N, C-alpha and C positions, 0 to 999 in steps of 0.2 A: 444893500441888495445887489448881489452881482448878476450879470446877465445870464440866462440859462444856456446850457449847450444843448445839442440835438442828438438823438439816437437814430440809428439806422431804420429804415422802413417805416411802417406804420400808416395811418389813414388819417386824412382831414375830411371831416363830414361837413357838408354845407349846412345841414340842420341836424342837430343832435336831439332835438325834441325835448330838451330839459324844460323848456318853458311851460310844458303841459302840467308840471307838477311842482314848480318852484315859486308860485305866486302867493301861496297861502302858508301861514305858520303851521307848525306841527300840531295835529289834532290827536287827541287821546281817545282810543277806541274803548268803548264800554266792555267791562270784563264779561265774557260769555258765561252762560250757566254750566258748560262743561269744557274743560280743557284737556287736551290730549298731549301729554308731555313725553316726548321720546327720551330714552335713556342713552341715545347715541346722537348727540348734537354737535360733536366736536371730532376733529381728526384724532385717531388713536383708539384706545381700548374703550369699549362701552362700559357704562356704569351698571352696577347691580342695585337692586332695590334695597333701601335701607329702612323702609317702613312697610307695614302690612296693610292689606285690604281692610277698610273700615276705620283706619286711623284718621283722626282729625288733625290737620296740619295747618300751619300759619304761612303767610307769605315770606319768602326767603328761607324757610326751613328746608335743610338738605333732605331730599328724598331718593338720591341715587349717588353712589360713589364707587370708584373702582379701586383706588389705592395704587394703581399703575402710574408710572411716571408720565407717560403721554396720555393724559386723560384729565378731565376736571369734573367737578361736582355738578349735579343737576338739582335744581331747587323748585319749590312749590311757587307758582306764579301768582297765587292768590290764597286766601284761606278757604278751607273746605275740607271734604271727606274723600279719601281715596277710594273710589268706586270699585276699580278693578285694575289689574295689571294684565295686559294682553298685547297680542300682536296687532298693530294698526298700521295703516299706510303712512309712509314718510315721504317728504319731498326729496326724491332721489331719482336720477335718470333711469334707474332700473325698475322703479316702480315696486320695489320689494317692500315687505312689511317688516316692522321691527317692534321689539318690546317697549311698550309705553305705559305710563301711569295715567290713568283716566281720573281726573280730579273734579268732583262736583262741587262748584263754588257755593258758599253760604251767603254770598252777597255782602259780607261785612268787610272783606279785604283787610282782615287784621294781620298785622306784621308781627314776625318774631323779633325779640330784642335785637337792635343793631350790634355788630360786632367790629367796630373800628380797630384799627391797629396803629399804634404810634410807631410807624415804620422806621423812623430814625433811631429808636432805641433797640432794635432787633437786628439780628444777623440777616444776610441776604437770603440764606436758605429758609429761615423762618417766615420772612415776607413771601417768598415764592410759595411756600407751603399754604400760606393764608390765601393767596390769589388762586391757588389751585382748588382749594376747598369752597371758594366763593364762585367758582364756575367760570372764570375769566378766560375766554378764547377769542381768537381774532374775529372781529365783526365785519371784515372787508370782504368776506366770501369764503376764505379758506378755513375758518374756524380752528386754527392750530392753536394748542394750548399756549397761553401767553407766558406762563412761568417757564416753559421750556425754552422759549426764545430769549428770556432774560438770563439765561445761564452763560450765554456766549460773551467773551471779552471783546469789546468793540471800542473804536475811537470816535465814531460818528453815529448818532441816533438820528434817523430820518423820520419825520412825520409825513404821512401820505394823506394829502388832501386833494389829490388830483381828481379822483372819481370820473374817469375819463370815458366810460362807456355811455352810449346814448340812452335817454330816458331817465336814468337813475339820478336822484337828487337828495337822497337820504343823508349823505354826509355834508352836502352843501347847506341844507337847511339846519342840520344839527350844529354846524360850525357858527352859523349866524346866531343862533340862540344859546349855545353853550361854549363860546370861544374861551372864556375864563377857565371853566372846568377842564376843557381840552389841554390848555397850556399848563394848567396846574398838574394834570396827569403826566404830561410830557416832561415836566421839571422833575417829578418824582422819579420817572424811569431813568432820566438823564443822570440824576444823582446816585441812584442805585447801581447803575451800570458804571458809574464813573467814567463816562464818555467825555471827550474833550469838545466835541462840536455837536450842536443841535440845529438841525435843518428842517425846514418845512416847504414842501413843495405843493403849490396850488395853481390850477390852470386859470387862464385870464378870462374865463367866461363865468367866474364867481365873484363879481365885484363886491357884493354885499357881505359875503363870508370874509373876503380880504380885509374889508374895512373893519369888521368886527375882530379879526386876529390883530390887526394893528393897534386897535384900542386896548385889547386885552394885554398885549405885549407891553405897552406903555404903563398900564395899571399895575401889572405885576413885576415889572422891570425884568421881564423874562429874557434869557440869553439867546432865545431862538432867532434864527436868521430865516426871514421869510422870502422865498424865491417864487416869483410868478413865472410859469411856463406857458408856451403856447398850447392851445386847445388841440391836442393831437392824441390819437388812440394808438397804442395803449400806454400813455404816459404813467398810468397808475401801477403798472407791473414794477416789481422791486428793482430788478436790474436796469430797466429803462429809466425810471425815476432817479436812481443814483447816477446814471450817465448824464441826465439832464442838469442835475444839481451840482455835481462835482467834476464832471467829465472823466470819471474812472469807469472803465469798461471792465466788467466781470467776465473772464474767459469762460469758454465752454466747459462744462462739467464741474464748475466751481460754485460755491455758494457765497452769498454776500457777506456772510460772517467771517469767512476765510480771509477777506480783505478789509475787515474791521468795520463793517456796516451792518446795521440792523433796522428794519422798517416796521413802523407800527401805524395802523390806521386811526384816524382821529376818534372814531367811536370807541375803539378798543382802549385808548388812552383815557377817555372819559370814564369808561367802566372800571379801569384800574384805580382811578382817583376816587371813584365812588366806593369801591371795595375797601380801600384803605382809610380814607378820611370819614366817610359816612357809615361804613360798615355794612353796606347793602350788597346783596349777591346779584348776579346777572340774571334777572328774570323778565326783561323786556328789551325790545330794540325798536328802532325806527324802520319802517318799511314804506317804500314808495309804491304807490298804485298808478299805473300809467298805461299807455298803449292805446287801444281802441276804446277810449272813454272821452266824453266831452270835456271833463275836467278831471285832472289827476290830483293827487294829494299825498302827503306824508303823514303816516299814523305812529303814534306810540303804541305798540302792540305787545300784549303779554305773550310770552313763549308758550306754545301749546294751543294757541287760538287756531282754529281750522281756517283754511283759506276761504271756505265758504261763508263762514261767520264774517270775515273781514269784507269779502265782496258784498254780502247783503247789507251790511251797515254802510258802505260806500254808495251803493246804488241798488236797491232792492228790485229794480227792473232789469238789472244787468243779467244777460243770459249768455253764458259761455260754457262750452264742453271741456275747455282745457285752458291752462295758463302757462306762462313762461316764468320760471323762477330765475331771476337775475336779469341781465340785459339781452338785447337781440343777438349779440355776437357770442357771448360766453355762456348764456343762459341755456336752460333745458326745459322741455315740455313736461307738465305734470297733468295727467288725465283725471286723477282722483282729487276732487276739490275738498275732500275730508282730510287731506294731509294737513299736518300742523306747520305753523310758523316756528322755525327753530333759530339758533343763533347765527346761522350763515344766510338766512333769508333777508336779503337787502332790498328786493324789489319783486314785485308781482305784475307782470305785463299781460294785459288783455290782448290777445293776438287779433290783428286784422284778418278778415276772411282770406286775403290773399296770401298771408303768411302760412296758412295751412296747406295751400296748394304748392307743394314742393315741386320745383322744376324737375323734369326728368334728367337723370344723370347721363352725360354722353362721355364718349372716350376722350382721354386726355390728349390734346393736340400739341403738347410740349411747347406751348407759347412762352413759357417762363414768366408769366405775369405775376405769379405768386411769389418768386424769389425776391424782387425788389421791395416788397411790402413786408417781408418777415422781419420783425424786430429782433428776432433771436439770431439773424444771419444764417438761417438754414437754407437747405435746398428742398423746399416742400414737394416739388414734383418727384424728385428722387426718392424721398421718404414714402411718398404715395406708392411708387412702384415697389419698393421694398416690403411695405406693409401688405400690399394686395398680393404679392407673390410669396408671402410668409418668409421672406429673407430677413429674419429678425436680427440676426448678428450684424448684417450689412446696415440696417436701420440704426443700431446702436452705434455702429462705426461713424454714421452720419449725425451723431448727437441728438438722437430722437428725444431723449429725456430733457433736453434744453428747450423743447417746445413748450411754451406757456399756454397753449391752446386758446389764443386770443381770437382766432377766426378771421384774421385779415386775409389769409390765403384763400379760404373758402368764399370770402366776400367778393373777391376780384376774379374768381375762376369763371371763364366764359363757358366752360363745359358743366357748370353747376355740380362739380364733384363735392361732396361733403368731406373735405380733406381731413378736418379735425377728427371726425369719427373714425377714419382709418387709423390715425396716430393714436387715438385712445384705445382702439382695438389692439394695436401692436404693443403698447405699453402694457396692457393688461395681460396679453399672451406672455410677455417677457417676465412679468411679476409672477404670473402662475408657474412658469418654468422654473423660475428661481426658488419658489416655495418648494415645488416637487424635488428639486435638486438639494435643497437644504434638508428636506425630510429624508431623502435617500442617503445623504451624508451622515445625518444623525442616526439612521438605522445601521449604517455600515460601522460607526463608531461604537454603538451598543453591542452589535455582533462581535467586533474584535474584542471588546472589553470582556464579553462574556466568555469567549473562547480562551482568553488570556487567563481569566479567573479559574476556568476549569482546569487548564494546564497547570497553573500554580497549585491548585487544590490537589491534583493528581501527584505532583512532584512532592508536596508535603506529606501526603498519605504514604507514598513509597519510602520516603525518608523516615517517617514515624515508625512504619513496620520494620525497616532495617535496624533502627535503633532498639526496638523492642527485641528483635531477634538476637541482637548482639548482647543485650543485657541478659537474656535468658540463657545464652550460651555461657556466660560467666558465672551463673548462679550455681550453688551447690544443690545436691539431691534434696537436702532438707528444706532449702528455701523454695525449690520448685513445688514440693509437696505442700507447703504452707499456702502458696499462691493458688494451687488447685483447690485446696479445702476451703479457702476464702470465697472463691468463685462458686463452689457447690453450696455453701451456706447462703450466699446472697441469692442464689436461684431459688432455694427452698423457701426463704423468707418471702420472695415475690409470689411464688405459687400459693403460700399460706394466705397472703393478703388477698389474693384473687378469689379464693374459695369463700373468705369471710365477707366479701363485698356482695351486696344483694344483686340478683339478676335484673338486667334492664329489659323492659317491654320493647319489642321491635314491632313497628307498624307494618 
C-alpha cells in the first residue's frame, strides 16, 4: 500500500455527518403497490416502451429500450401489470416531467428467468451489448452507460470507494456487506479491459469497509491495490482520485481515458458482476436517507419507488415539503415528492429549516477565497464574471467545462453567491448555441446539396436534349416519319385507355 498523494484545493469538514446513517445494516424497503419507472434514468438517449399498457411483466423483464449506443435498457422492478404510460415528475433540477411506465405490483415479485453470460467465452462487444441490455449505468451519480466506458483502452482501472460528500453512506455500507461481489466485478472489468493495474481508493473515515475489502482481497487473491486517502472533499471526483492514487494530473480539457485511466464506482462494479454472473438486471439500488432526521438509514430500494413512499416507510410522521437529491454540496432540491427513485438517486436529504433560508446574494468583493479551494485549478471568480456578463467564449477560454460543479467555491464565498448555478447556466447556454450552430450547419449542407443536385440535373437535361437534337439531325426523312408515327400511335392508345376507364366520383 503506497502513500496517497494530494490534489490541489478541496475542503476538509470537521463533521461530515456520515454517522447519522452509517450505524445500521442495509434495510430492504417493501415493494410499493405502484412503481413509476422513468424511461430516462441514464445519460444519453431515452428509451422507448417495449411493452403495451395492460401487459403483465415479471421482475427484470425489459420494458424500455433505445438501441442507441449511449443508452441502456429499463426493466420492471417487480412483477405486475403496466397500468399506463404517461408523463410523470422525475427527480431532476428542472422539475420537468418525463415519460414513465406506471407499474401496478401484483405482490408476488415473480422474476423473469435469469440470463447470466459466460463472459470469458464471448467477445468484448457481445459482453458490452449484454450489459447495455441489462441496464447497467454508473451508480455514483452520473448514470453514464457502463458499456460505453468499457470501450476505452486503458492501463489502469480505478475503483472509486471514496464517497467524499457529507451525509452520503450508501457506498460505505454496500462495501461492508458486499465487498466480495465488488472485487469480483472489479476483476471482471479488469480482465475484460486487459488493464495492467487495478487500484482502489477509499477514504480513511471508512474503517469497517476497509477491513471488509482487505478480507475479500485475501479470500479472492485479488490483484487490487487498496490505497487509503485522507478524508477530503472532493476526493471522489475522477481526476482528483487519480491524482491521489497515482500522482498523475490530467490536464485541462483532457479526459482520464486519454491518459489510460478509467474509474468505476463500487456499486456499478457490483451491478456488472450481478448482470454477468447472476444474470439479473439493474432494478434496485442503495439509497441513503439522512439530514434533518433523528436517525438516518440505508435502504435497498426498487427503481421507480416514489420519494414519498420511501419517506413514509422511514418515518410516517416525517413532514417535509421538499428534499435534496444527493449531498448538500452537489445535490439539488426536488419539490415534488411523487418523483421516483432512479439509477442516479444515491441519497435523499431531508433539509433543515435553515437550509431553505437561502442567504441574500451580495456583490462579489473579489476576495479570491474561491480560487484556492477549486480542485480543478480554475479561477471561479473570473468564470462568475464571464457567466454573468454573458461572455461565453471567454468562459470557455478559462476552461469552464473543466468545472466539476463540486460546490467548493460556493461553500466558501462570503458574499453567498451561488457560483455553481452561474457555471451551469453558462454551460447550458454554450451547449444550446452549439446545437443551434450544428443545426444551421446541417441546414446549409442540405441546401448546398440540393442546389448542386438541381444544377447537375439541369446540366444532364441540357446534355440529353443536345444529344437528342444531334441524333435527329442525322436521321433520314423516313426515320423521322417513323418516330412521329410511333409517338402518334402511343398517344392514341393512351386516349383510348382513358375513355374505357370508369369515371371517378369526386366529393
